[in-house]
Structure formats: C-alpha cells, structure tokens
N, C-alpha and C positions, 0 to 999 in steps of 0.2 A: 400532286399527281402521284398516284399509286404505282408501285413497281409491278410490271407485268408478270414477272416470274413468281412473286410471292403475294402480290396484292397489298404490300405494305407501303404506307405513305411515310414521309419524314416530317415530323412536327417542326414548325418554324423555329421554335426555341432551340432545337439542335444546331441549326445553322448559326443562329444568333450567338449562342454560347461559344461555338467554335471560333467565330470571328473575334470574340472578346479574348479568347485564349491566344489566337494567332497574332492579332494586331495590338491589343492593349496589354496582353500578358496578365490579365486579371485572374486567371485560373491556372493551376498546375496541371490538372487533369479533368476529364469529363468521362463519366460512365453512362453509356446509353443502353436502353432496354427496349425490346419489342413488346408492345402491349397488344397481345393477340386479339383481344375483344375489340379494341379500338382500331385495329389494323394499322398501327403506326409505330415508328421509332420515336421514343421520347427520352428526355434527359432524366437519368435516375439520380446521379450524384455529381456535384461539382467540387473540386478540390481547391483549397486556398493556395496562393502562390508559395506560402511558407511550408506547405506539406511536402513530404518526401515520397520516394518510391515505395517504401513500406506501407505508408498510409494509403497509397493508390492500390497496391495489390490486395490490401486488407478489404477493400470495397468490392472486390470481385467475388461473387458467391462460389462456393465449392462445387455445386452441382447444377448450375444454371448458366446458359450462354449469355454473353454480353459483348457489346462493342465498347471500345474505350479509346480515348486519345490522351496521350501523355506528352507534355512538353519537357524534354530532357535537356538539361544544361550540362555541358562538359567542357573540359579544357583539352585542346589538341596537343600533339607532340611538340608543336611549335609555340606552345603556351598561349594560344588564342582562345578566348572565351566564345563558345558556340552553343547553338541550340538546335535540336532536331525535334520535329513533331512526329511522334509515332502513332500509327493506327494499329490497335491490337484487336484481333478477333479472338475472343476468349470462348472456347468451346470444349469444356471439360468432358472427359470420357464418361463421367457419371451422369451427364445431363440427358434429358429425354431425346430420343431419336427425332421426334417431330420438331422439337425446338432446334436441334442442330441443323435440320433441313431448312427450316425457315430462316435461320440466321445465315446459313450458307447461300441461300438463293437471294437474299436481300443485300448481302455485303457489297457487291460491286456498285450497285446503284447508290447505296448509302454513302459509300466512299466518294463517289463523284460529287455528291452534294457538299462535301467538306473539301473545299479547294485549298490546298496548301499542305497536305500530308506528304511527308518526306520519306518515311520508312514504314513498311507494313510488316506486321508479325502475326502469325497464326499460332495460337497456343492451346494445347489440350491439357497441359498440367503446368504448375508453377515453374518447373525447371526450364521450360521452353521460353519463358519470358523473365528469367532472373536478371538481376542487375548486370551480371557479366555479359549476358546475351545483348542487352540493351547497349551497353558500352561498346561491344564489338561491332554492332550494326550501325552505331552512330557515326563512326568514322567511315 
C-alpha cells in the first residue's frame, strides 16, 4: 500500500530484512533507499553481524538521503549486555531539496512498517550520528 503523503510503497524485502535483524540478528545494519521511479522504499545494503559502526556510516552517501536501521550492542553501567535498534533518517544538507521532502514525508509510515525500533535519530551531517551520540541515546 502506498503512502498517501508521498505515494511511496514499502517493498516486502524491507520488512523481511528488518525482521531478520530484529529476531535472528543476522544483520548488523540495513540501509534503505527510496526508488523514485518505482515509487517504493527498497533495501540498498545489508551489513554482516561482524561489521561495525564505521562500516555502517561508510555506506551512507555524502549527498543523498537514506533511511537506516542499526543494531547497536552496548554494556550498561551495571555491566549488562544490551542491544538497541536505531532508526536513522539520514538527510545531508547537500542532498536535493526534492529528495529531502520525499524522505521526510515517507518517514513516519515507513517507520510504522518496521515494528521494533527503539531509538530514532535524524541526522544532516555525520556528527549528528557519531558513535558518541549513539552511545548516549542507547541508555
């Protein structure tokens, strides 16, 4: 079903890959892209469980918008191993205005398709989603 605001559908593969990340932990991250011609959100890249945060951020283009999900493992002050699923709306200042508008208008509906997101971040440059930011938001 297409999103009323932007007319974008969500490809089934997006939900399938997200469920794999959430339930089976077979992926560390997923980068999603809006295919304007096909009018849908698709999976662009999937990260292996062994890949780290630097591998993930390297997958985000410098001047194009993306959605991404990152499974962040951390240890609490009480020494408990935990994990948080981050949803990141990547919208760099250098990306096209039309692209930013499409991503912004599709974001809420797309997020609803991915049941289990725990933390949301909006980033326009890498400093807004640095590892320090992720760590502080995880707790």
